[in-house]
Each structure stands twice: as C-alpha cells, then as structure tokens.
C-alpha positions, 0 to 999 in steps of 0.5 A: 701190535703191542708184540711187534713193536714192545718198545714202542708199547706205552705210546701205541696203549696211549693212542688205543686208549685215545681211541676209545675201542678195545685191541682187538677191534683195531689194525692198524697202517703205517704212512709216510709222508714227506720228509720221511715222516711216518706215523701209524693210522690206527683203524676200526677192524670192522668199517676201516675209520681211522680212529687213532694214530700212533707215532710209530714206524710200522713199516 
C-alpha cells in the first residue's frame, strides 16, 4: 500500500504501527461515507477484523 500511495506513506505507516501488526499481516478496504468522506480501513489478513484506520482515499 505504501508503494501505491507513496505520498501518503507517513500516514499509512502510522496506521500500521497503531494496529500492532506487521504490514504483511494486513489488507486494506476503502470506505466512503456520507458527504464524500473517504477513509481506508486496515484489516487483519487472517480474520478480516478491522484493526485500524488511515485518512486516505485508496479507491
């Protein structure tokens, strides 16, 4: 994800660190809310449980 969204690498790395998991153990899911608000949810790759959020439009 940091390669695809290199300008946002700092925010992505911060979200990964807060999740307490290695980047390889995560997947991401873009979420769009009302009024155009977009975030990216970090998911545990094994359980698909949300473990963090990043203020990033990853669509």
